[in-house]
Backbone bond lengths (Angstrom), bond angles and torsions (degrees), N, CA, C in turn:
res aa  C-N    CA-C-N  psi(-1)  N-CA   C-N-CA  omega(-1)  CA-C   N-CA-C  phi
1 M - - - 1.465 - - 1.527 109.93 -
2 S 1.323 116.95 158.22 1.455 122.44 -178.60 1.522 110.89 -65.22
3 E 1.357 115.41 144.29 1.451 120.28 177.11 1.523 111.30 -77.11
4 Q 1.337 118.18 -20.97 1.455 120.79 -178.12 1.533 109.59 -76.77
5 V 1.319 115.86 117.74 1.459 120.98 -175.32 1.523 109.04 -124.83
6 Y 1.328 116.24 133.99 1.460 122.08 175.62 1.529 108.30 -104.89
7 V 1.317 115.59 145.04 1.469 121.44 -177.93 1.526 109.04 -119.62
8 W 1.331 115.74 136.96 1.469 121.69 176.08 1.524 107.52 -105.75
9 K 1.349 115.54 111.83 1.465 120.82 -177.35 1.526 108.95 -142.92
10 N 1.333 116.18 133.57 1.470 121.49 178.55 1.528 111.52 53.07
11 E 1.341 115.23 44.07 1.456 122.66 176.32 1.526 112.04 61.25
12 Q 1.336 117.00 29.07 1.465 121.60 176.97 1.521 109.44 -133.66
13 K 1.313 114.02 144.47 1.462 120.33 175.68 1.518 107.92 -94.26
14 L 1.328 116.94 120.69 1.449 122.75 -175.34 1.525 109.98 -116.21
15 G 1.323 116.36 148.51 1.457 119.63 176.69 1.509 112.66 122.64
16 P 1.330 117.23 -170.46 1.477 125.20 9.68 1.529 112.67 -81.19
17 Y 1.338 114.83 156.12 1.454 122.30 176.55 1.524 108.97 -125.21
18 L 1.330 115.11 158.91 1.453 120.08 166.81 1.533 108.32 -79.32
19 Q 1.313 116.78 153.03 1.459 120.20 179.71 1.525 111.00 -59.95
20 S 1.327 116.63 -36.81 1.462 119.69 179.60 1.520 111.15 -65.54
21 E 1.337 116.25 -35.12 1.469 119.81 179.35 1.531 110.57 -69.43
22 I 1.335 116.14 -39.61 1.468 119.20 177.72 1.521 110.17 -64.24
23 A 1.334 116.89 -40.16 1.456 120.36 179.70 1.532 111.04 -59.14
24 S 1.334 116.09 -42.46 1.465 119.21 179.96 1.525 111.07 -69.05
25 R 1.332 116.83 -33.36 1.466 120.08 178.89 1.535 110.89 -71.53
26 I 1.316 116.63 -32.14 1.469 119.60 174.35 1.520 109.44 -65.17
27 E 1.331 115.74 -42.58 1.466 119.83 -178.98 1.524 111.02 -64.67
28 S 1.350 117.24 -35.82 1.465 120.61 -179.14 1.526 112.44 -78.83
29 G 1.356 116.87 -11.99 1.458 120.08 179.37 1.511 114.09 94.10
30 E 1.348 117.06 -2.09 1.464 119.60 -179.82 1.532 110.58 -68.56
31 F 1.336 116.88 -39.04 1.447 122.35 174.13 1.523 109.31 -111.73
32 S 1.341 114.42 153.60 1.462 120.68 175.81 1.529 108.95 -115.05
33 R 1.312 116.02 153.63 1.462 119.34 176.97 1.523 111.70 -67.29
34 D 1.346 116.54 -12.39 1.462 120.27 175.77 1.528 112.07 -84.96
35 D 1.359 117.54 -13.47 1.459 120.04 174.04 1.523 108.61 -67.16
36 Q 1.326 116.38 156.88 1.467 119.85 -176.72 1.529 111.08 -102.10
37 F 1.327 115.44 154.32 1.467 119.83 178.53 1.528 109.77 -134.26
38 W 1.333 114.21 160.38 1.469 121.50 173.98 1.514 106.95 -147.42
39 Q 1.331 115.85 143.14 1.453 120.64 174.07 1.526 108.67 -142.00
40 P 1.323 117.14 153.77 1.469 119.61 -178.80 1.518 111.72 -50.05
41 G 1.314 115.33 129.01 1.462 121.09 -178.35 1.503 113.66 100.72
42 S 1.359 116.44 -13.15 1.464 120.06 178.34 1.522 110.09 -81.86
43 P 1.334 118.92 145.66 1.472 121.18 -179.62 1.517 113.53 -71.51
44 G 1.328 118.45 -23.22 1.468 121.29 -177.69 1.511 110.36 -178.05
45 W 1.326 114.94 -174.18 1.470 120.91 -179.62 1.527 109.89 -75.46
46 T 1.337 115.84 135.64 1.457 122.32 -177.88 1.529 108.69 -137.46
47 K 1.332 116.29 152.81 1.459 120.12 179.02 1.527 110.58 -63.11
48 L 1.337 115.87 145.30 1.463 120.82 178.64 1.514 112.01 -61.37
49 A 1.331 116.42 -21.26 1.463 119.62 178.72 1.524 111.22 -60.46
50 E 1.346 116.97 -26.90 1.475 120.33 178.76 1.530 110.42 -69.10
51 L 1.367 115.23 -35.07 1.461 120.13 -177.24 1.529 111.32 -89.31
52 F 1.344 115.37 -32.22 1.461 120.92 -178.46 1.524 109.95 -128.95
53 P 1.304 118.76 75.49 1.472 120.49 178.89 1.518 110.67 -64.83
54 A 1.322 115.44 150.23 1.461 120.23 178.86 1.524 109.58 -64.36
55 R 1.338 115.19 133.13 1.467 119.25 -178.99 1.525 109.31 -132.94
56 R 1.355 115.27 169.62 1.459 119.55 176.13 1.517 109.28 -67.09
57 A 1.309 116.07 152.93 1.473 120.67 -175.23 1.520 111.70 -58.60
58 G 1.334 117.28 -40.65 1.457 119.92 -178.48 1.521 112.04 -64.10
59 A 1.332 116.06 -46.18 1.467 119.94 -179.90 1.511 110.10 -65.71
60 K 1.324 116.31 -36.16 1.459 120.35 -178.07 1.522 110.35 -65.74
61 N 1.347 116.59 -44.72 1.458 120.04 -179.25 1.513 111.21 -66.04
62 A 1.350 116.40 -37.61 1.460 119.88 179.28 1.521 110.66 -64.99
63 A 1.331 116.59 -40.94 1.464 120.01 179.75 1.523 110.69 -65.59
64 Q 1.322 116.38 -39.61 1.468 118.91 179.68 1.515 110.97 -66.84
65 A 1.326 117.89 -37.97 1.460 121.17 179.33 1.526 111.21 -66.77
66 A 1.341 116.59 -30.70 1.455 120.45 -178.56 1.514 112.95 -78.31
67 Q 1.332 117.89 -15.87 1.458 120.98 -178.43 1.517 110.24 -74.07
68 P 1.347 118.15 141.25 1.467 120.25 176.42 1.520 110.12 -66.70
69 L 1.332 115.53 153.94 1.457 119.66 178.24 1.520 109.98 -63.85
70 A 1.321 115.85 132.75 1.471 120.19 -179.67 1.513 109.85 -77.95
71 Q 1.322 114.61 142.48 1.458 120.14 174.32 1.523 108.92 -71.94
72 P 1.347 117.40 144.99 1.471 119.20 178.80 1.514 110.68 -57.47
73 Q 1.323 115.47 133.84 1.449 121.22 179.77 1.518 110.42 -87.01
74 H 1.333 115.82 149.49 1.451 121.06 175.95 1.528 109.15 -68.66
75 R 1.312 115.58 126.00 1.454 120.27 -179.97 1.517 109.75 -99.13
76 S 1.311 115.65 142.94 1.458 119.59 178.18 1.511 109.47 -69.97
77 R 1.319 115.08 165.08 1.446 120.24 -179.37 1.525 111.16 -61.12
78 G 1.326 115.01 166.59 1.455 120.42 -175.56 1.524 113.04 -57.17
79 Y 1.311 112.97 159.65 1.463 121.21 -177.84 1.529 109.85 -102.82
80 W 1.350 115.69 30.94 1.458 119.40 -170.91 1.520 112.32 -61.37
81 A 1.352 118.56 -35.49 1.468 120.17 179.34 1.528 110.75 -65.14
82 G 1.334 116.53 -38.12 1.456 120.15 178.28 1.521 111.70 -64.98
83 Y 1.336 116.64 -41.41 1.458 120.09 178.40 1.529 111.43 -68.20
84 L 1.338 116.29 -35.93 1.466 120.05 176.47 1.521 110.42 -61.89
85 Y 1.324 115.85 -44.81 1.472 119.87 179.86 1.530 110.19 -68.27
86 A 1.330 116.73 -38.18 1.470 120.02 177.65 1.521 110.48 -61.10
87 A 1.350 116.27 -39.08 1.463 119.75 179.23 1.531 110.28 -63.75
88 F 1.340 115.73 -40.43 1.466 119.02 178.92 1.527 110.76 -63.43
89 W 1.339 117.08 -46.49 1.459 119.36 -179.01 1.520 111.28 -71.22
90 G 1.330 116.82 -25.00 1.463 119.10 171.99 1.523 110.97 -63.72
91 F 1.335 115.86 -39.36 1.471 119.98 176.36 1.528 110.46 -65.06
92 V 1.350 116.35 -40.99 1.463 120.15 177.82 1.527 110.23 -62.63
93 T 1.337 116.39 -39.85 1.471 120.27 177.29 1.524 110.86 -61.31
94 Y 1.336 115.44 -43.30 1.467 120.42 178.80 1.530 110.73 -61.08
95 S 1.342 116.75 -43.07 1.464 120.77 179.40 1.532 110.58 -62.94
96 S 1.333 116.87 -43.29 1.461 120.71 179.17 1.526 111.10 -63.26
97 A 1.327 115.69 -42.02 1.467 120.02 179.56 1.526 110.75 -64.33
98 T 1.341 116.60 -37.64 1.467 120.49 178.24 1.511 110.59 -63.19
99 H 1.355 117.07 -44.16 1.464 120.46 176.91 1.532 111.13 -62.81
100 A 1.342 115.56 -40.75 1.465 119.80 -179.45 1.528 110.73 -61.81
101 L 1.332 116.93 -44.78 1.460 120.81 -179.58 1.529 110.62 -66.11
102 A 1.343 116.42 -36.01 1.460 119.42 178.45 1.530 110.64 -64.69
103 M 1.347 116.48 -40.15 1.460 120.04 178.11 1.529 111.08 -66.25
104 L 1.336 115.95 -42.40 1.463 120.01 -178.42 1.534 111.49 -65.58
105 S 1.333 115.98 -30.69 1.464 119.21 -178.59 1.522 112.37 -72.76
106 T 1.366 116.79 -14.41 1.463 120.21 -179.45 1.529 112.14 -107.57
107 V 1.321 116.50 16.72 1.460 119.79 -177.92 1.531 111.31 -60.24
108 Q 1.345 117.01 -30.56 1.461 120.15 -177.53 1.532 112.55 -68.41
109 S 1.337 116.90 -15.31 1.473 119.53 -176.69 1.526 110.66 -123.31
110 I 1.324 116.51 58.34 1.459 120.81 178.82 1.533 108.99 -68.88
111 P 1.340 117.76 132.88 1.466 120.17 -179.35 1.532 111.49 -59.61
112 T 1.320 114.83 154.09 1.474 120.07 -179.61 1.519 112.26 -93.83
113 E 1.331 117.93 -27.83 1.462 120.22 178.98 1.520 109.80 -67.72
114 V 1.352 114.60 143.45 1.476 120.04 -175.34 1.523 111.22 -60.03
115 G 1.340 116.58 -49.06 1.463 119.82 -177.49 1.521 112.05 -64.44
116 A 1.331 117.14 -44.64 1.458 121.10 179.97 1.523 111.04 -65.98
117 R 1.350 116.26 -38.03 1.461 120.15 179.16 1.531 110.54 -65.61
118 A 1.343 117.22 -42.65 1.468 120.64 179.17 1.531 110.36 -61.68
119 E 1.322 116.56 -42.97 1.469 119.74 178.86 1.526 110.89 -64.09
120 F 1.328 116.76 -41.60 1.458 121.34 -179.71 1.527 111.05 -63.01
121 L 1.341 115.85 -47.41 1.469 119.56 -178.51 1.524 111.36 -66.25
122 T 1.337 116.39 -35.62 1.467 119.83 177.01 1.522 110.51 -60.76
123 K 1.340 115.94 -46.69 1.468 119.88 179.22 1.526 111.21 -66.35
124 L 1.320 116.58 -33.24 1.461 120.74 -179.82 1.524 111.24 -63.95
125 V 1.329 116.29 -29.98 1.465 121.14 176.99 1.525 110.63 -90.41
126 L 1.338 116.18 -38.39 1.464 121.30 -173.16 1.516 113.01 -64.58
127 W 1.339 117.66 -48.99 1.461 119.14 -173.29 1.524 113.13 -67.23
128 P 1.345 119.52 -43.92 1.472 117.41 174.88 1.525 112.65 -61.36
129 A 1.354 116.66 -37.75 1.474 119.73 179.39 1.532 110.18 -63.54
130 L 1.336 116.33 -44.01 1.470 119.89 179.00 1.521 111.07 -64.48
131 T 1.319 117.01 -35.90 1.460 120.12 177.95 1.533 110.58 -60.46
132 V 1.332 116.38 -43.78 1.463 120.60 179.59 1.536 110.60 -66.41
133 V 1.335 117.05 -44.32 1.471 121.19 -177.96 1.516 110.32 -64.12
134 F 1.335 116.99 -50.26 1.462 119.75 -177.26 1.525 111.41 -69.18
135 G 1.333 117.07 -31.35 1.464 119.61 174.44 1.515 111.26 -64.09
136 S 1.330 116.06 -39.73 1.470 120.86 176.79 1.522 110.84 -64.56
137 V 1.338 116.12 -40.49 1.472 120.63 178.00 1.527 109.90 -60.06
138 T 1.339 116.12 -47.09 1.460 120.50 -179.78 1.528 110.93 -58.82
139 Y 1.332 116.55 -45.07 1.471 120.93 -179.95 1.530 111.09 -61.13
140 R 1.339 116.20 -45.46 1.466 119.63 -177.52 1.527 111.14 -64.71
141 L 1.328 116.83 -35.19 1.457 119.98 177.62 1.528 111.13 -67.98
142 F 1.312 116.43 -39.89 1.465 120.11 -179.14 1.522 111.68 -66.82
143 V 1.323 118.23 -37.54 1.465 120.52 -177.20 1.530 111.73 -96.56
144 R 1.339 116.16 9.09 1.474 122.67 173.12 1.522 113.33 67.24
145 K 1.322 117.87 23.91 1.462 120.62 175.85 1.525 108.67 -93.02
146 V 1.308 116.53 69.96 1.466 120.64 -173.25 1.522 109.61 -151.51
147 G 1.333 115.96 143.38 1.459 121.84 178.07 1.518 110.36 -120.78
148 M 1.320 116.67 179.65 1.465 121.06 -176.03 1.525 111.95 -65.22
149 K 1.337 118.12 -33.43 1.469 119.64 179.63 1.520 110.81 -60.35
150 M 1.335 115.07 -43.35 1.461 118.99 179.31 1.524 110.37 -65.19
151 I 1.329 117.66 -39.32 1.461 121.22 179.16 1.530 110.55 -61.30
152 Y 1.327 117.08 -45.06 1.459 120.43 179.80 1.538 110.69 -62.80
153 V 1.340 116.96 -40.43 1.466 119.90 178.41 1.521 110.88 -62.58
154 L 1.336 116.74 -43.73 1.467 120.42 -179.67 1.521 111.58 -64.51
155 V 1.325 116.68 -39.81 1.459 120.41 178.21 1.534 109.89 -62.53
156 C 1.333 116.93 -41.95 1.473 120.84 179.12 1.530 111.36 -65.45
157 V 1.348 116.76 -40.86 1.458 119.90 177.85 1.527 110.36 -63.67
158 H 1.324 115.62 -41.71 1.457 120.95 177.37 1.529 110.29 -61.70
159 A 1.324 117.23 -42.73 1.466 121.70 179.54 1.528 111.24 -63.33
160 A 1.337 116.40 -42.30 1.460 120.53 179.53 1.521 110.70 -61.89
161 N 1.329 116.21 -39.46 1.467 120.36 178.36 1.526 111.41 -65.26
162 V 1.334 116.18 -41.83 1.475 120.37 179.36 1.518 110.30 -62.95
163 L 1.332 117.17 -45.83 1.462 121.32 -178.14 1.527 111.63 -69.25
164 A 1.341 116.80 -34.32 1.460 120.04 -178.83 1.527 111.66 -65.53
165 E 1.319 116.65 -29.71 1.464 120.53 -179.20 1.519 112.79 -89.19
166 G 1.341 116.66 2.46 1.465 119.57 -178.16 1.520 110.77 91.98
167 I 1.315 116.20 162.68 1.461 120.97 -178.24 1.527 109.20 -78.48
168 I 1.323 115.18 97.57 1.464 121.66 174.48 1.529 106.38 -102.53
169 P 1.342 118.07 112.76 1.483 120.57 -171.07 1.516 114.96 -48.91
170 W 1.341 118.85 -49.37 1.466 119.37 -175.35 1.528 111.34 -66.41
171 K 1.345 116.65 -35.62 1.457 119.84 -179.92 1.529 110.54 -71.43
172 L 1.341 116.86 -37.15 1.467 121.11 178.09 1.527 110.36 -64.54
173 V 1.335 116.30 -43.92 1.469 120.38 179.16 1.521 109.86 -64.32
174 F 1.332 116.86 -42.00 1.465 121.39 179.02 1.526 110.45 -60.06
175 W 1.335 116.75 -44.83 1.466 119.79 -179.22 1.522 111.34 -64.06
176 I 1.355 117.42 -44.63 1.467 120.89 -178.59 1.527 110.66 -61.99
177 V 1.332 116.86 -47.59 1.469 120.41 -177.80 1.538 110.70 -65.15
178 L 1.330 116.90 -48.60 1.463 120.09 -178.87 1.520 111.69 -62.30
179 S 1.331 116.91 -43.69 1.471 120.63 -179.27 1.523 110.96 -64.17
180 A 1.346 116.41 -42.50 1.471 120.38 -179.16 1.531 110.39 -62.45
181 I 1.342 116.45 -43.72 1.474 120.66 -179.98 1.523 110.89 -62.57
182 V 1.320 115.47 -48.84 1.468 119.81 -175.38 1.529 111.47 -65.72
183 V 1.333 117.73 -46.44 1.462 120.59 -179.01 1.533 110.06 -62.44
184 A 1.335 117.28 -44.12 1.469 120.32 -179.75 1.519 111.18 -62.71
185 E 1.332 117.26 -45.09 1.459 120.27 -178.17 1.529 112.08 -66.80
186 F 1.323 117.13 -41.27 1.462 119.46 -177.64 1.534 110.80 -73.15
187 R 1.330 117.76 -34.22 1.462 119.48 176.00 1.524 110.07 -65.45
188 D 1.334 116.66 -40.47 1.460 120.50 177.66 1.522 110.39 -64.40
189 R 1.340 116.30 -37.75 1.469 120.73 177.39 1.517 111.35 -62.50
190 E 1.342 116.50 -42.70 1.465 119.52 179.32 1.522 111.80 -66.98
191 R 1.351 116.42 -37.14 1.479 119.06 177.31 1.510 110.84 -63.26
192 R 1.345 117.28 -40.37 1.471 120.41 179.30 1.533 110.39 -64.79
193 M 1.339 116.19 -39.11 1.470 119.08 179.49 1.514 110.93 -65.89
194 K 1.336 116.78 -40.05 1.465 120.09 178.95 1.520 110.57 -68.15
195 A 1.346 117.04 -36.42 1.457 120.51 179.93 1.538 110.53 -65.16
196 Q 1.329 116.43 -32.61 1.461 119.98 179.32 1.523 111.93 -69.65
197 S 1.370 115.06 -24.43 1.461 118.22 -178.71 1.510 111.08 -83.98
């Protein structure tokens, strides 16, 4: 069978990899035997457990030692746009957490008026929820578990925030430049992944 193996993980097609490289990634925990793989000549996607069944440590080490050294694989270009965007959303997460802590610190003085109380309680739930959501976004960007749909959603959320605060020239320019860079880089990344398939 072909040594070039593609892996389907987190709704993304990854690879190609050498079988020896996948074995090491399974050992490191990056891949799971429950993830699926496909290689030229295979009828369809199958769990990695079919290709790499669990074995005793001694047999596993012996098999790895017997494998020829893998040639260095071509690596895609840097992920700098993803890290840049992750840094931005990390700042947004920090801002949300700051608002959440400010709301929690005033729990002892909940307003008595119905309208003010409803607004207070809404914010008391909203800011912690946003902190969790944006924190998750930051994590997914850092570990590259992200697709174009998520990027478009984040750009739209960012745009809504910019417009909600009014047209501030420097913030508008920052949003346009950052969004253009991120969308271009991630679209190019998806094209490279499709070309590999």
